[in-house]
C-alpha positions as CSV (number, residue, x, y, z in Angstrom):
1,X,102.1,70.9,109.7
2,X,98.9,72.3,108.1
3,X,96.1,73.2,110.5
4,X,93.4,70.6,110.4
5,X,89.7,70.8,110.8
6,X,86.6,68.6,110.5
7,X,85.0,70.9,107.9
8,X,86.2,73.9,105.9
9,X,83.5,76.2,104.6
10,X,84.3,78.4,101.6
11,X,82.3,81.6,101.5
12,X,80.7,83.1,104.6
13,X,77.8,85.0,103.0
14,X,74.2,83.8,103.5
15,X,74.6,80.0,102.9
16,X,78.2,79.7,104.2
17,X,77.5,81.5,107.4
18,X,74.5,79.3,108.1
19,X,76.5,76.2,107.3
20,X,79.3,77.3,109.7
21,X,76.7,77.8,112.4
22,X,75.0,74.4,112.0
23,X,78.2,72.5,111.6
24,X,79.8,74.0,114.7
25,X,76.5,73.6,116.6
26,X,77.0,69.8,116.1
27,X,80.5,69.9,117.5
28,X,82.4,69.9,114.3
29,X,85.8,71.8,114.2
30,X,85.0,74.4,111.5
31,X,87.2,76.8,109.6
32,X,85.4,79.4,107.5
33,X,87.2,81.3,104.7
34,X,85.7,84.4,103.2
35,X,87.1,86.5,100.3
36,X,85.8,89.8,101.8
37,X,85.0,91.1,105.3
38,X,82.1,90.0,107.4
39,X,78.6,90.9,106.2
40,X,79.9,92.5,103.0
41,X,78.0,94.1,100.1
42,X,79.9,92.6,97.2
43,X,77.7,89.5,96.5
44,X,74.1,88.7,97.1
45,X,73.4,89.0,100.8
46,X,72.9,92.7,101.3
47,X,70.3,95.4,100.7
48,X,68.4,95.5,103.9
49,X,65.5,93.2,103.0
50,X,64.6,90.0,101.1
51,X,61.1,88.7,100.6
52,X,60.0,85.5,102.4
53,X,56.8,83.6,101.5
54,X,55.4,80.1,101.7
55,X,52.9,80.0,98.8
56,X,55.8,79.5,96.4
57,X,55.1,80.1,92.8
58,X,58.4,78.6,91.6
59,X,57.5,75.0,92.6
60,X,55.5,73.4,95.5
61,X,58.5,71.3,96.2
62,X,60.1,74.3,98.0
63,X,57.3,74.5,100.6
64,X,58.6,72.0,103.2
65,X,61.9,73.8,103.2
66,X,60.2,77.1,103.7
67,X,58.2,75.8,106.7
68,X,61.5,74.7,108.3
69,X,63.1,78.0,107.4
70,X,60.4,79.9,109.3
71,X,61.1,77.8,112.4
72,X,64.7,78.5,112.2
73,X,64.2,82.3,111.8
74,X,62.7,82.2,115.3
75,X,65.5,80.1,116.6
76,X,68.1,82.5,115.4
77,X,66.2,85.5,116.7
78,X,66.0,83.9,120.2
79,X,69.6,82.9,120.2
80,X,71.1,86.2,119.1
81,X,68.5,88.9,119.9
82,X,68.7,90.2,116.3
83,X,65.7,91.0,114.2
84,X,65.5,88.4,111.4
85,X,61.9,88.2,110.0
86,X,59.0,90.7,109.8
87,X,55.8,88.9,108.7
88,X,53.8,91.8,107.5
89,X,51.8,89.8,104.9
90,X,52.2,89.7,101.2
91,X,50.4,89.8,97.9
92,X,51.2,88.0,94.7
93,X,49.6,90.2,92.1
94,X,48.9,89.8,88.4
95,X,46.5,88.3,85.8
96,X,44.9,85.1,87.2
97,X,46.8,83.0,84.7
98,X,50.2,84.6,85.5
99,X,52.9,82.4,87.0
100,X,53.0,84.7,90.0
101,X,49.4,84.1,90.9
102,X,48.6,80.7,89.5
103,X,51.9,79.2,90.8
104,X,51.4,80.7,94.3
105,X,47.8,79.3,94.4
106,X,49.0,75.9,93.3
107,X,51.5,75.7,96.2
108,X,49.0,77.1,98.7
109,X,46.3,74.5,97.7
110,X,48.8,71.6,97.5
111,X,50.2,72.3,101.0
112,X,47.0,73.6,102.6
113,X,48.6,76.9,103.3
114,X,46.4,79.7,104.7
115,X,45.6,82.2,101.9
116,X,43.0,84.4,100.4
117,X,42.2,85.3,96.8
118,X,41.5,89.0,96.3
119,X,40.0,90.7,93.2
120,X,41.1,94.2,92.2
121,X,38.4,95.9,94.2
122,X,39.4,94.1,97.4
123,X,43.1,94.7,96.8
124,X,42.5,98.4,96.6
125,X,40.2,98.4,99.7
126,X,42.7,96.5,101.9
127,X,45.9,98.1,100.6
128,X,45.1,101.7,99.3
129,X,48.7,102.1,98.2
130,X,48.2,99.5,95.5
131,X,46.4,100.3,92.2
132,X,45.8,97.0,90.3
133,X,44.0,97.0,86.9
134,X,40.5,95.7,87.0
135,X,41.5,92.3,85.5
136,X,44.3,91.7,88.1
137,X,43.9,89.6,91.2
138,X,46.1,88.7,94.1
139,X,46.9,85.8,96.4
140,X,47.2,87.2,99.9
141,X,49.4,85.3,102.4
142,X,49.4,86.6,106.0
143,X,52.7,84.8,106.8
144,X,54.6,86.4,104.0
145,X,57.0,89.2,104.8
146,X,60.7,90.0,104.8
147,X,64.0,88.9,106.2
148,X,67.0,91.1,106.9
149,X,70.0,89.7,105.1
150,X,72.7,91.5,107.0
151,X,71.2,90.6,110.3
152,X,70.9,87.0,109.3
153,X,74.5,86.7,108.1
154,X,75.7,88.5,111.2
155,X,73.6,86.3,113.5
156,X,74.9,83.1,111.9
157,X,78.5,84.3,112.1
158,X,77.9,85.3,115.8
159,X,76.6,81.8,116.6
160,X,79.3,80.0,114.7
161,X,82.0,82.0,116.6
162,X,80.2,81.3,119.9
163,X,80.3,77.6,119.1
164,X,84.0,77.5,118.4
165,X,84.2,78.0,114.7
166,X,87.3,79.7,113.4
167,X,86.4,82.3,110.8
168,X,89.0,84.0,108.6
169,X,87.9,87.1,106.6
170,X,89.8,88.6,103.6
171,X,91.4,85.3,103.1
172,X,90.1,83.8,99.9
173,X,90.7,80.2,98.8
174,X,93.2,80.0,96.0
175,X,92.6,76.3,95.3
176,X,91.7,73.0,96.9
177,X,92.6,69.4,96.2
178,X,91.8,65.9,97.5
179,X,94.1,64.9,100.2
180,X,94.2,61.6,102.0
181,X,90.7,60.9,103.2
182,X,89.6,64.6,102.9
183,X,90.8,67.8,101.3
184,X,93.6,70.3,101.4
185,X,92.8,74.0,100.9
186,X,95.3,76.6,99.9
187,X,95.1,80.4,100.5
188,X,97.7,83.1,100.1
189,X,98.3,82.9,103.9
190,X,98.3,79.2,104.7
191,X,97.4,75.6,103.8
192,X,94.6,73.8,105.7
193,X,93.4,70.2,105.7
194,X,90.0,68.9,106.6
195,X,87.9,65.8,106.3
196,X,85.1,67.7,104.5
197,X,84.8,70.8,102.4
198,X,81.6,72.9,101.9
199,X,81.7,75.3,99.0
200,X,79.2,78.2,99.0
201,X,80.6,80.4,96.3
202,X,77.7,82.7,95.4
203,X,78.4,84.6,92.2
204,X,81.9,83.0,92.1
205,X,80.4,79.6,91.2
206,X,81.4,79.6,87.6
207,X,85.1,79.9,88.6
208,X,85.1,77.7,91.8
209,X,82.8,75.0,90.6
210,X,83.6,74.8,86.9
211,X,83.9,71.0,87.2
212,X,80.2,70.6,88.1
213,X,79.5,71.2,84.4
214,X,76.5,73.5,85.3
215,X,76.1,76.5,83.0
216,X,75.7,79.2,85.6
217,X,74.9,82.7,84.5
218,X,75.7,85.7,86.7
219,X,73.4,88.7,86.4
220,X,73.6,92.3,87.7
221,X,70.5,93.3,89.5
222,X,69.5,96.7,91.0
223,X,67.6,97.6,94.1
224,X,66.0,101.0,94.4
225,X,64.7,103.1,97.3
226,X,62.1,105.9,96.7
227,X,60.5,108.3,99.1
228,X,56.7,108.1,98.5
229,X,54.9,111.3,97.5
230,X,52.9,111.4,100.7
231,X,55.6,110.1,103.0
232,X,56.1,106.7,104.4
233,X,53.2,106.3,106.8
234,X,50.9,104.6,104.2
235,X,53.9,102.3,103.5
236,X,54.6,101.1,107.0
237,X,54.4,97.3,107.6
238,X,51.1,97.6,109.3
239,X,49.6,99.2,106.2
240,X,51.5,98.0,103.2
241,X,52.5,94.4,102.3
242,X,55.4,92.9,100.5
243,X,54.5,92.2,97.0
244,X,55.5,90.4,93.8
245,X,53.6,91.9,90.8
246,X,53.6,90.4,87.3
247,X,52.1,92.4,84.5
248,X,50.5,91.1,81.3
249,X,53.9,91.2,79.6
250,X,55.3,88.8,82.3
251,X,57.5,91.6,83.8
252,X,57.8,91.1,87.6
253,X,58.6,93.7,90.2
254,X,58.8,93.1,93.9
255,X,58.9,95.5,96.8
256,X,58.6,96.1,100.5
257,X,57.1,98.3,103.1
258,X,59.1,101.1,104.6
259,X,61.2,99.5,107.4
260,X,64.1,101.9,108.0
261,X,62.6,105.1,109.2
262,X,60.8,108.1,107.7
263,X,63.7,109.3,105.6
264,X,64.7,106.1,103.9
265,X,61.6,105.4,101.8
266,X,60.6,102.0,100.5
267,X,62.5,99.5,98.4
268,X,61.5,98.1,95.0
269,X,63.2,96.2,92.2
270,X,62.6,94.3,89.0
271,X,62.8,90.6,89.3
272,X,64.9,88.9,86.6
273,X,65.6,92.0,84.5
274,X,69.4,91.9,84.8
275,X,72.5,92.2,82.7
276,X,74.9,89.3,82.4
277,X,78.2,90.1,84.2
278,X,80.9,88.6,86.3
279,X,81.9,89.6,89.9
280,X,84.9,91.3,88.3
281,X,83.0,93.2,85.6
282,X,79.7,94.1,87.3
283,X,78.8,97.8,86.9
284,X,78.2,99.1,90.4
285,X,77.0,102.5,89.1
286,X,73.2,102.8,88.7
287,X,72.3,105.0,85.8
288,X,69.6,107.6,85.3
289,X,67.8,105.7,82.6
290,X,67.5,102.7,85.0
291,X,66.1,104.8,87.7
292,X,63.6,106.4,85.4
293,X,62.5,103.0,84.0
294,X,61.9,101.8,87.6
295,X,60.0,104.9,88.5
296,X,57.8,104.7,85.3
297,X,56.9,101.1,85.9
298,X,56.0,101.7,89.6
299,X,53.9,104.8,88.8
300,X,51.4,102.5,87.0
301,X,50.8,100.1,89.9
302,X,51.8,102.1,93.1
303,X,51.4,105.7,92.0
304,X,52.6,107.3,95.3
305,X,55.8,105.3,95.5
306,X,58.2,106.8,93.0
307,X,58.0,110.3,94.5
308,X,61.7,111.0,95.1
309,X,64.6,108.7,94.2
310,X,66.8,108.2,97.3
311,X,69.4,105.6,96.5
312,X,70.2,102.3,94.6
313,X,72.4,99.4,95.1
314,X,73.6,96.5,92.9
315,X,73.7,92.8,93.7
316,X,74.2,89.6,91.7
317,X,71.9,86.7,90.9
318,X,73.7,83.3,90.3
319,X,71.3,81.7,87.9
320,X,70.9,78.1,86.7
321,X,69.1,77.4,83.4
322,X,65.9,76.2,85.2
323,X,66.2,78.7,88.1
324,X,66.3,75.9,90.7
325,X,69.1,75.6,93.2
326,X,72.1,73.3,93.3
327,X,72.6,71.6,96.7
328,X,74.4,68.3,96.6
329,X,77.5,66.3,97.4
330,X,79.9,67.0,94.6
331,X,79.4,64.2,92.0
332,X,83.2,63.9,91.5
333,X,84.1,64.0,95.2
334,X,80.9,62.7,97.0
335,X,82.7,61.6,100.2
336,X,84.4,64.9,100.9
337,X,82.8,67.9,99.1
338,X,79.4,69.5,99.4
339,X,78.2,72.4,97.3
340,X,75.4,75.0,97.5
341,X,75.1,77.5,94.6
342,X,72.9,78.7,91.8
343,X,70.2,80.2,94.0
344,X,68.9,82.1,91.0
345,X,67.6,85.2,92.8
346,X,65.2,83.5,95.2
347,X,67.5,81.8,97.7
348,X,68.0,84.0,100.6
349,X,64.8,83.1,102.5
350,X,66.1,79.6,102.6
351,X,69.4,80.4,104.2
352,X,68.9,78.8,107.7
353,X,67.5,75.6,106.3
354,X,70.2,75.4,103.6
355,X,72.7,75.6,106.4
356,X,71.0,72.7,108.1
357,X,71.1,70.7,104.9
358,X,74.7,71.4,104.3
359,X,75.6,70.2,107.8
360,X,73.6,67.0,107.2
361,X,75.4,66.3,103.9
362,X,78.8,67.2,105.1
363,X,78.6,65.1,108.3
364,X,76.4,62.2,107.4
365,X,76.2,62.2,103.6
366,X,72.4,62.5,103.5
367,X,69.6,64.7,104.7
368,X,65.9,64.2,105.5
369,X,65.0,67.4,103.7
370,X,63.6,67.1,100.2
371,X,66.4,68.2,97.9
372,X,66.0,66.0,94.9
373,X,65.1,69.0,92.8
374,X,68.5,70.5,93.4
375,X,70.7,67.6,92.0
376,X,73.3,69.2,89.6
377,X,73.1,66.2,87.3
378,X,69.9,67.6,85.8
379,X,72.0,70.5,84.4
380,X,75.4,69.1,83.8
381,X,76.5,69.3,80.1
382,X,76.5,66.0,78.3
383,X,79.9,64.6,77.4
384,X,81.0,65.4,73.9
């Protein structure tokens, strides 16, 4: 007889690990299946740091979810002793009319979030590492900062295991099908049944959730670490904020303080300057021209940063056409299947609250969190 569970979670990266935690915390019998090992670097939940912020330029509708995510960061830290969030402050820099600045201000005003608007002179005074142009401004948010993706995934896996979840690594799902009042999931090793299925496929969404009809695009992205010319002291979290910086050509870069010791520099990356790929075809080699382009760009806004190139790493964005998430009961299988995907390069900060939402949807069919923006029907291709 096939082993049976209340819920099977497919994918144990950021979202899936959080779902396994929240489901098992509510007493569900949970099986988690992961294609790779625990806390792997083959998807989108690695690289040492991800920005977190509340003055959200993408849409004010995200702010309530962010407020809850911040509460859950603290819960996970207390429960596991792992460092999850460092709130070192952050600046959203660019021309006043840029999406980065104007959108952040819109969310801050709409939700009455603490913030300050800084002109170029004040940016330079407060943060001497930054060199904005005279016509650039910044929204400063004291509660912005970074979260550590590997620590968060490991913490959620730790909690799920502690709460009785059964987690299988290097056992990818081959296929699933409706079965009686639930689902049946096949792997190369076994067949499992459950009342509910939660699918968190990351960059594998185009293959595993083709029937959603959502035109996902997978993009290769590169993260870079440079040793600043004057060393890391000016770039420590007490001196240097996280930042998202949009120039007059609408090119965005983002970066972090130095958080990993004097020899590991500071991390920076382009935001949405990727190459379309698949998980099977992604080029994991970072090339000299890419490194030079990053260094050239940063030398104009943070002159001391691109002193010496240290290392680079690739990850993948799973984009939707409007860059908003997909979190929903599966429209073709609403009683048994829940999906979370298409996080479009800005999802990791939401990991703990997405886990909570997925547990709500899988166990009760609804959630009190505002997720109307994430309904896949907005993107599904119209029938021919």
